[in-house]
C-alpha positions, 0 to 999 in steps of 0.5 A, a space after each residue: 172903654 175908659 171914661 177918658 175915651 168916652 169923654 174924648 168922643 163926646 168932646 169931638 162930636 160936640 165940636 164937630 156939631 157946633 162947627 157945622 151949626 155955624 156953617 163952617 168947613 174944617 178949613 175955616 175953623 183951622 184958619 180962625 183958631 190957628 190950629 191945623 186941619 189935621 189936628 182938628 179932624 183928629 179931635 173931632 173924630 175922637 182919635 186925639 185927646 186935645 190939650 186944655 189950651 187947644 180945647 179952650 182955643 177951639 171953644 172960644 173960636 166957636 164963640 162958646 162959653 166954656 162952662 156951657 160947652 161942658 155942661 151936658 157932657 157925661 164923665 162916665 159911659 152909660 153903655 147898657 150892653 148895646 147901642 142901637 142906631 137907626 139910619 136916621 141917626 147917622 151923621 154925614 162926615 167930611 173926611 177930606 175937605 178937597 174931595 168930590 163924590 166921597 160921601 161918608 156917614 158916621 155910623 158908630 164911633 166906639 173905641 174898644 181896647 185890646 181886641 181883634 176884629 172879624 168882618 163877615 157878610 151874613 145872608 140870612 135866608 127866609 125863615 132861617 132858624 138857629 138858637 141864641 148864641 153868645 160870643 166873647 166880645 162885641 158885635 156890630 151888625 149893619 142891615 144891607 138888605 131886607 128886614 129882620 128881627 134881632 133878639 138880644 137878651 129880652 129885647 127885640 129890635 125890628 131892623 131894616 136896610 140901613 139900621 145897625 146895632 152894636 152890642 155886648 156879644 155875651 148877651 144871648 142873641 139871634 137874628 131872625 128873618 120872618 119875611 119871604 126875602 133874603 136879608 144881607 147883614 154886615 157883621 163886625 166881631 170885636 173879640 176881646 183879648 185877655 
């Protein structure tokens, strides 16, 4: 991920969080700022780099000081080989303002260039065994059912239903199920292309 991608995600996440703190829906911010809902949604979700005038307009519409807005943003990605997300850290996302019964949760937003993706469902039987492996790319796991221990290099994570882990697949890794029940894991492989 480039530093500009990383900064774009931070800016979008911060704008969304402040809008929600103000109790505003996406449509309200669009109306007050003069920008379209579609554009604000793309900015908030890190899909578009806002122009400087657009960003300043949004910051001022949210009644923020421009220097305060940027004060805690990091210019460099501090990715240390993995990102652990506990279920309690997921954030509700409203993608469609005019929908009913659609509840999205943002689990992870992390762009990776030049990659292919494979999604698998892993049923990890009780006491399953395997040696640690490495993969050429990144992996994301989401625990759908059960409890597991995930060994990632020298780290050990205890994960349960709703928890997730994103990591560099080059780090040796292995999931372990020490319980008496099966565990079900959604696995997303992001294989980097040379």
